[in-house]
Steps between C-alpha positions, in 0.01 A plus 500: 500500500592659161869506411628852482575599137830670575647153590489415135635826367886487464542873479290561818708231677824647394409857599385378844799267550733802428303710746536218774876465432534895542305473827715218611800725422346759739464233782855382443638851525292569817608151645868579423518740794401211739644190324797393291471397143553138600215504749257663255595229232443234766155609599404575147594141408323352802170677412521411131579125579211476739257656243627290224485175696139594605409542129650178402322317784159657412551389133595153603839531330849383609826680576705219379709587200702294240730793429639609846842598348323761266307639810825523686675721239193710439462543882864586538501775245155630586567526868837673448328758275237541764738566779690758289178661397368534851831634617502764214145601592620580848784698367360686182200695406213252448459574124868476438527150669201385293632630184850325546325178576280540171821506315455126474345514153809695366730251663314211346561672170875521568495126587345427171758698311780316693334170422473584123877594487598196706291247297600649172172366348290807520560844368511781756201739474656841519171649598529293812845633559354853477245420763773389741693803437202723553427303822845570635479861423175510714691325774775771487236765535310325776804419710673831461287673771533197711881495482509876582307414814761248606256197435739321281461153664122529484523584127731204438275274684197608305693451168617151597140407615388570137767277355415215729128549439562453131677174564204392728242587239679279246501226747122544569446468127692180503296365804177589306609298193576207738148517615534634836183700626553848606379437844769250559769739365394767726494267797864382452615854442329613818648212689851599373431840628452371849828310489691786341354764730587279806858461375552880417321656796768447758747678264283787438397602847362191661144425584267761664198487719155592372235750587144527341623752228805293404316168484234660279762639261669154461162338445412774242825430317448133469127524418549780241799332336326153471174647364692720241712206394197276451321782296798556288544140426134472405522804273805368310326167462188643334600831348737646227847514622576838358185659662583341828864613498394862412240504774742355750703821481196676664655386823769763464245773463318370817838497679561868397167599642536303829857622542385857488197452716652278778862588507515853348749379235592757238429427131801634297496544123797263469333227680180544294691502174703186607187316602321582167801367310520179702113434461530569129795272462335225702182524288700494163712210610190295594346591157815386319523178697127425444544566127796264483306223677194553262722455188604153595803296605739668255445833662449390854779253557662725758175572670462136569842476663 
């Protein structure tokens, strides 16, 4: 059987991954009326862990790891980000929750600036500072409608999910440099989701029974998230970072469309303007970080931290 060509196309993989993440968001929002955020994280993790364990077994690999401590911290930050994100999806318009989570690129730029100041060995790139300020201006515009609708806690959760996601991405990079395969990284992240979901669920409404529709939604969340995560990892492994980061923001556009079609969510000019600013800031921050890395250690010392 001939291998599909799109599996070797990073742009195609990234667009499809963004679509699947947006569809996952739809399923999370629908499931939020039946289950708590902790339950959804638990079942999402269970499906992901089973799928990744099956892939490892089929490849004849192993789940043993020499860097268990690195997996622990990556999983801790990533799962906390996931719990907050799923909660925000249940409380906010779908596109708003997606946009706040995609602030991770801007937060990473802020971490680089802070690292440069703390280390004192690298000059702060003021263009990077500008991208952070633009990103925060976008957040102000995106959150303003949410706050007016008394959805403050959902907005705060979405914002914090982006911060923790940025930390998790830095740790994933470190795991990659340590030689950990992406399947193993996803497996331990999913396993952490099971543990965290089981811990959080009793405090967020307890466990609920299932019917066919509810079980299908939970299965869809886990399958879509795992497939999207695998596609995104493969795209970043074989494509241009800037192109991938730019195409990743197509997930926000998908979320706007799905929010209008499925949930009758209004599209306000302020939200559109804020989303555009955040997407532009994220792409610019990725471009500046990539450029610093390409110019060598003298320019990328902070990127390596």
